[in-house]
C-alpha positions in Angstrom: 0.1 0.0 -0.1 1.3 3.5 -0.8 1.7 5.9 1.9 3.1 8.6 0.0 3.2 9.2 -4.0 5.4 12.3 -5.7 4.6 12.8 -9.2 6.7 15.2 -11.6 8.3 17.4 -8.9 10.3 20.1 -10.1 11.6 22.9 -7.6 14.6 25.4 -7.5 16.0 28.5 -6.0 16.3 31.4 -8.6 18.1 30.0 -11.5 19.4 27.0 -9.4 17.4 23.8 -10.2 17.0 21.4 -7.5 14.5 18.7 -8.7 13.2 18.3 -12.4 10.4 16.2 -13.0 11.2 13.8 -10.1 8.4 11.1 -9.0 8.8 9.0 -5.7 6.4 6.4 -4.0 6.8 5.0 -0.4 5.1 2.0 0.4 4.3 0.5 3.8 7.1 -0.8 5.9 9.7 0.5 3.5 12.8 2.0 5.3 14.4 4.2 3.1 17.9 6.0 3.2 17.7 9.3 1.0 21.2 10.0 0.1 23.4 12.5 -2.1 26.2 15.1 -1.8 25.4 18.5 0.1 23.2 20.7 -1.8 21.5 18.0 -3.9 18.2 18.8 -2.1 17.3 16.3 0.5 16.3 18.6 3.3 14.3 20.6 0.4 12.6 17.2 -0.5 11.6 16.5 3.2 10.4 20.2 3.5 8.4 19.7 0.3 6.8 16.5 1.3 5.6 17.8 4.7 4.2 21.0 3.3 6.8 23.3 4.6 8.0 24.3 0.9 5.7 24.9 -2.0 7.2 23.0 -5.1 7.5 24.9 -8.5 5.5 22.1 -10.2 4.3 18.5 -9.3 1.8 16.8 -7.0 2.3 15.2 -3.5 -0.4 12.7 -2.4 -0.6 11.1 1.2 -2.8 8.3 1.9 -5.9 9.2 3.9 -5.2 9.1 7.9 -1.4 8.7 7.4 0.1 9.8 10.5 3.6 11.8 9.9 6.0 12.5 12.2 9.0 14.6 11.2 12.1 15.6 13.2 12.2 19.1 13.0 15.4 20.6 14.5 14.0 24.4 14.5 10.9 23.3 16.3 10.0 25.8 19.2 10.4 24.7 22.7 8.5 26.9 25.0 10.3 28.2 28.3 8.5 26.8 31.3 7.9 23.4 29.7 10.0 20.4 31.3 11.2 17.7 29.2 8.8 15.4 30.6 6.2 18.2 29.4 7.2 18.1 25.9 7.4 14.1 25.8 4.0 14.0 27.0 2.5 16.1 24.4 3.5 13.4 21.8 0.1 11.7 23.3 -2.0 15.0 23.3 -4.4 13.4 21.1 -4.9 10.9 24.0 -5.4 13.6 26.6 -7.9 15.4 24.2 -9.8 12.0 24.2 -9.6 11.9 28.0 -11.0 15.2 28.4 -13.6 14.3 25.8 -14.9 11.6 27.9 -14.6 13.2 31.4 -17.1 15.9 29.7 -19.5 13.2 28.6 -19.0 11.9 32.2 -20.2 15.3 33.6 -23.3 15.4 31.2 -24.6 12.1 32.6 -26.1 13.7 35.9 -28.7 15.4 33.8 -29.3 13.1 31.2 -32.7 11.4 30.4 -32.4 7.5 30.0 -32.1 7.6 26.1 -29.5 10.3 26.3 -27.9 8.2 28.9 -27.5 5.3 26.8 -25.9 7.4 24.1 -23.5 8.8 26.4 -22.6 5.4 27.9 -22.0 4.2 24.5 -19.7 7.0 23.2 -17.7 7.1 26.8 -17.2 3.4 26.3 -15.9 3.8 22.8 -13.3 6.5 24.3 -12.6 4.3 27.1 -11.7 1.5 24.6 -9.7 3.8 22.5 -7.5 4.9 25.5 -6.7 1.4 26.7 -5.8 0.2 23.2 -3.6 3.0 22.8 -1.8 2.5 26.2 -3.0 5.7 27.7 -2.7 4.5 31.1 1.1 3.4 30.6 2.1 6.7 28.9 4.5 7.7 32.1 6.3 4.4 31.9 6.7 4.8 27.7 8.2 8.0 28.4 10.6 6.9 31.1 11.6 3.7 28.3 12.5 6.4 25.6 14.0 8.8 27.6 16.4 6.4 29.0 17.2 4.9 25.6 18.2 8.4 24.2 20.1 9.4 27.5 17.6 12.3 28.6 17.3 10.8 32.2 20.8 12.4 32.3 19.8 15.6 31.4 16.6 15.4 33.9 13.1 14.9 33.0 12.0 17.9 35.1 14.7 20.4 33.6 13.2 23.5 31.8 14.0 22.7 27.9 14.8 26.3 27.4 17.8 25.7 29.2 19.1 22.8 27.0 22.0 22.8 24.4 21.3 22.4 20.8 22.3 18.4 21.2 19.8 18.1 24.2 17.1 19.7 22.3 17.6 17.5 19.3 17.2 14.4 21.7 14.0 15.8 23.4 12.5 16.6 19.8 13.6 12.8 18.4 12.3 11.0 21.9 9.1 13.0 21.5 9.0 11.8 17.5 9.5 8.1 18.7 6.8 8.4 21.2 4.2 9.5 18.7 4.9 6.3 16.7 3.4 7.4 13.6 3.0 5.6 10.3 6.0 7.2 8.7 9.0 8.8 10.2 11.0 11.3 8.2 14.5 11.7 10.2 16.5 14.3 8.8 20.4 13.8 10.3 19.0 12.4 13.6 22.3 10.9 14.8 23.9 14.9 14.8 24.6 15.5 18.5 23.9 12.0 19.5 26.4 9.9 21.8 27.7 6.8 20.8 25.9 4.6 23.0 22.5 6.5 21.9 23.2 6.0 18.3 23.4 2.4 19.0 20.1 2.5 20.9 18.5 4.4 18.0 19.8 1.9 15.4 18.3 -1.0 17.4 15.1 0.9 17.2 14.6 1.6 13.8 15.7 -2.0 12.7 12.8 -3.1 14.8 10.3 -0.1 13.6 7.2 -1.9 12.2 6.3 1.3 10.1 8.0 3.0 7.3 10.5 5.9 7.7 12.8 8.0 5.3 16.2 8.7 6.6 18.6 11.2 5.5 21.9 10.7 7.2 26.0 10.9 6.1 26.6 8.4 9.0 27.2 5.8 6.5 27.6 2.8 9.1 24.4 3.9 10.7 22.5 4.5 7.5 24.0 0.9 6.5 22.5 -1.0 9.2 18.9 0.2 9.4 17.7 0.9 5.6 16.6 -1.7 3.1 16.0 0.7 0.3 18.3 3.7 -1.1 17.0 6.9 -3.1 19.9 8.4 -4.5 19.6 12.2 -5.2 22.0 13.7 -7.9 22.0 16.2 -11.0 18.1 17.0 -10.2 17.1 13.4 -10.4 16.0 10.6 -7.9 17.0 7.0 -8.5 15.7 3.9 -6.5 18.0 1.2 -5.3 16.9 -1.9 -3.7 19.2 -3.0 -0.7 21.6 -1.3 1.5 24.2 1.5 1.0 26.8 -1.1 0.2 24.6 -2.5 -2.6 23.8 1.0 -3.8 27.4 1.4 -4.0 28.3 -1.5 -6.2 25.3 -1.1 -8.4 25.6 2.9 -9.0 29.6 2.3 -9.8 28.6 -0.5 -12.3 25.9 1.9 -13.9 28.3 4.5 -14.1 31.1 2.3 -15.8 28.3 1.1 -18.4 27.4 4.4 -19.4 31.0 5.8 -19.6 31.7 2.8 -21.9 28.6 3.4 -23.9 29.6 7.2 -24.3 33.2 6.4 -25.4 31.8 3.8 -28.0 29.4 6.3 -29.4 31.7 9.1 -29.5 34.1 7.0 -31.5 31.1 6.1 -33.8 30.3 9.6 -34.1 33.8 10.6 -35.0 34.0 8.1 -37.8 30.5 9.4 -39.2 31.4 12.9 -39.3 34.9 12.1 -40.9 33.0 10.2 -43.6 30.4 13.0 -44.3 33.2 15.7 -44.5 35.2 13.3 -46.9 32.3 12.2 -49.4 29.5 15.0 -49.2 31.3 16.8 -52.3 32.0 13.6 -54.2 29.0 12.9 -56.7 29.5 9.2 -56.4 29.5 8.9 -52.8 27.4 11.8 -51.6 24.1 9.7 -51.5 26.1 7.5 -48.9 27.4 10.6 -47.1 23.8 11.8 -46.7 22.7 8.7 -45.2 25.3 8.8 -42.8 24.5 12.9 -42.0 21.1 11.5 -41.5 22.3 8.6 -38.9 23.9 11.5 -37.1 21.0 13.7 -37.0 18.9 11.1 -35.6 21.2 9.5 -33.0 20.4 9.7 -29.3 23.7 11.4 -27.8 25.0 10.0 -24.7 25.8 12.8 -22.2 27.8 12.2 -19.2 26.7 14.0 -15.8 28.7 16.9 -15.0 31.6 16.0 -12.3 30.5 17.8 -9.3 33.2 19.8 -7.6 35.0 17.7 -4.7 36.4 19.5 -1.7 40.1 20.1 -1.0 41.0 21.3 2.0 44.5 22.5 3.5 44.9 24.3 6.4 47.4 27.4 6.3 50.0 26.8 8.8 51.0 29.8 11.0 54.5 30.4 12.9 55.2 27.7 15.3 53.6 28.4 18.8 55.2 28.0 22.4 55.7 24.3 23.8 52.4 24.8 25.8 49.3 25.7 24.4 47.2 26.0 27.5 47.0 25.4 31.1 44.2 25.2 33.3 44.6 25.5 37.2 41.6 24.0 39.4 39.1 25.1 36.5 35.6 24.6 37.5 33.4 25.1 34.1 29.5 25.7 34.0 27.0 28.5 33.7 26.6 29.4 37.3 26.1 25.5 38.3 29.4 23.9 38.2 29.7 21.1 35.3 32.7 19.8 36.1 35.2 19.0 39.2 38.2 21.2 39.4 40.6 20.5 35.9 44.3 20.8 36.0 44.7 20.2 32.4 47.4 21.1 29.7 48.1 20.7 25.9 51.6 20.8 24.5 52.4 21.7 20.9 51.6 18.9 18.3 49.0 17.3 20.4 45.9 16.4 18.6 43.2 15.6 21.2 39.5 14.3 20.8 37.1 15.4 23.5 34.6 12.4 24.2 31.7 11.9 26.6 27.8 12.2 26.6 26.0 15.4 25.5 25.4 18.0 28.1 28.3 17.2 30.1 30.3 20.6 29.3 32.7 19.4 26.4 31.5 22.9 24.5 31.7 24.8 27.8 35.2 23.6 28.3 36.2 24.6 25.0 34.7 28.2 25.2 36.2 28.6 28.8 39.7 27.7 27.3 38.9 30.2 24.6 37.9 32.7 27.0 34.4 33.2 25.5 32.8 32.6 29.1 34.0 33.0 32.6 34.6 29.9 34.5 32.8 29.3 37.7 36.5 29.2 39.5 40.0 28.6 38.5 42.1 29.7 35.6 43.1 29.4 32.2 46.5 30.8 30.9 46.9 30.3 27.2 50.8 29.9 25.5 52.6 32.3 23.3 52.3 32.9 19.7 48.9 31.1 19.4 46.8 31.6 16.1 43.4 29.8 16.9 41.0 28.8 14.4 37.5 28.0 15.9 34.7 26.2 14.1 31.5 26.4 16.4 28.8 23.8 16.5 26.2 26.1 16.7 25.9 29.7 14.9 23.6 32.0 16.8 22.9 34.4 13.8 21.7 33.5 10.2 23.9 35.5 7.5 22.1 37.6 4.9 25.2 37.7 2.8 25.7 35.9 -0.5 28.8 33.3 -0.1 31.2 35.7 -2.0 30.4 38.7 0.5 30.7 36.4 3.6 34.2 35.3 2.5 35.0 38.8 1.3 33.9 40.4 4.6 36.6 38.0 6.5 39.3 38.5 3.7 38.7 41.8 2.4 42.3 41.6 0.5 41.1 38.7 -1.6 40.3 39.3 -5.1 36.6 38.3 -6.3 38.5 35.6 -8.2 40.4 34.5 -5.0 37.0 34.5 -3.1 35.6 32.2 -5.9 38.5 29.8 -6.0 38.8 29.6 -2.1 35.0 28.6 -2.1 35.0 26.3 -5.2 38.2 24.4 -3.1 35.5 23.6 -0.7 33.3 21.9 -3.0 30.7 24.7 -3.7 29.5 25.1 -7.3 29.2 28.6 -9.0 25.6 28.8 -8.3 26.4 27.8 -4.7 28.8 30.7 -4.5 26.5 33.1 -5.7 23.7 32.3 -3.6 22.9 33.7 -0.2 24.2 31.6 2.6 20.8 31.4 4.2 19.3 29.3 1.5 22.2 26.7 1.3 22.0 23.5 2.8 23.5 22.5 6.5 26.5 20.8 4.8 27.1 23.9 2.1 26.9 26.0 4.9 29.6 23.9 6.8 31.9 24.6 3.8 31.6 28.4 4.0 32.7 28.2 7.2 35.5 25.7 6.8 36.3 28.0 4.1 36.9 30.6 6.2 39.0 28.4 8.6 41.5 26.8 6.0 42.0 30.5 4.6 43.3 32.0 7.8 47.0 30.9 9.2 46.5 28.9 12.4 48.5 26.7 14.6 45.7 25.5 17.0 42.3 24.4 15.5 39.5 24.2 17.8 36.7 22.4 16.4 33.4 21.6 17.6 31.1 18.8 16.0 32.7 19.8 12.4 31.1 16.8 10.7 27.6 17.3 11.4 26.0 18.0 8.1 28.9 17.2 5.8 28.4 14.7 3.1 30.8 11.5 2.6 33.5 13.1 0.4 33.7 16.2 2.5 34.1 14.4 5.7 36.8 12.2 4.0 38.5 14.9 3.1 38.3 17.0 6.3 39.9 13.8 8.0 42.7 13.8 5.4 43.4 17.6 5.9 43.4 17.1 9.6 45.8 14.3 9.7 48.1 16.4 7.4 47.9 19.5 9.3 51.4 20.1 11.4 49.4 22.0 14.0 47.5 21.1 16.9 43.9 20.0 17.3 41.2 20.3 19.9 38.3 18.3 18.7 34.7 17.3 20.1 33.4 14.7 17.6 30.6 11.8 18.5 32.2 9.8 15.5 35.0 7.6 16.6 35.5 6.5 13.1 36.2 10.0 11.9 38.7 10.9 14.8 40.7 7.8 14.9 43.9 8.5 12.8 43.5 11.8 13.4 44.1 12.4 17.3 47.2 11.4 19.6 44.9 11.3 22.5 41.4 11.3 23.5 40.2 12.9 26.9 37.0 11.6 28.3 35.1 14.4 29.7 32.8 12.0 31.7 35.7 11.3 34.2 35.5 15.0 35.1 31.7 15.8 35.0 29.7 16.4 38.5 26.9 14.6 36.6 26.0 11.2 37.7 26.0 8.4 35.1 
């Protein structure tokens, strides 16, 4: 049974086409991985099918009564609501049903026998619906999902307004899973999740009885939960049965077949053109030349897809720093409330360190305390000599209204326009991306603009807070290579051990320092 049907979808931003006559069908129980490079339109597709974005052309049809759940990382969480309050809103339709039933009970005292019979019948129906939907075990369900995603570590009675970006994502994901819709739409759900909670989500999705569409650049995770791949490339959407590894095999085979057919056809075209050129003026062979020309005119010429620009990152090296990059003395981090015990840490030149540990224990707070962006609760931080720091923040507070060119020019006013364009192209952005406003770019494209600023600044210490969030497979691999080649020092937060293994010299587990109980 088809839950969602998309027909002849076309969409773009200005003169930049995203989809051209795309069709798609989602069947009950399908576990789909929606993949493609940054900027190919994955998030736009999700926004279109959920009605957040109006397509230029095409028709989107959901089956009647289909309950759709969408992980929207920008959803509004109101101040004053606890984590538990937000999770319980997943069952709002059941609470509304209970209210309706109680209202009917209130009317029974004044009802005549005929009305009373109707009221009893309706309340009985509502009571059955509540029981069948496990209304009386809601709190147990909330506790189960909250525990699986680590929300019990945050505290279910904590005000959602005080949560970090990663904690917000966990709350929204937990609420979505509690709703248990007929179709889950998940756009990069593993961003901000810890390793153990990614594992829990993997097991949950493997057993999920309904359909889902998953956008993720975490290939091991994607590969473990999907049974169907839809690949978005060159304004098209192509279906591949099987997991990601099977997609890769078939995709490469098809690509090689098209390239072989292209070469063969180009050779034939060259021979035909040569024959026509040599024989069209000769009376004896002009008929044959004309015949060859007609064949050329009717030929359906194979065109190879334009190669997408692949990112090439190379961090510019500043002068050598002093031996010690920073030293902390009895440093206690936090925002009023301590998040750590007193820390006595030091980092030496040449070290590349990954900070690991659960979300919400203060990894970002530690970085910002070391950089002097926030004051510690107590203790001191002393920075070393000759430091040239490049900082990649996890979350940017303000959305830029500049074009990509203006954004880089503002940072490097001495660059020529050609140098700005070249710098952005090296980060894997096309001409149309480069001329677009930053705010219309995908998450991965925005990250590449920020990386462009970082690699063009001379540094000897890179401080990177979740730099791989939103990056596609090629960009992630290239960033890893660039960090391995970087001769300076690195202080890195990442929830992907497979990314930082091979880069770092040390791993600091922040759970050893936290004041939180695990």
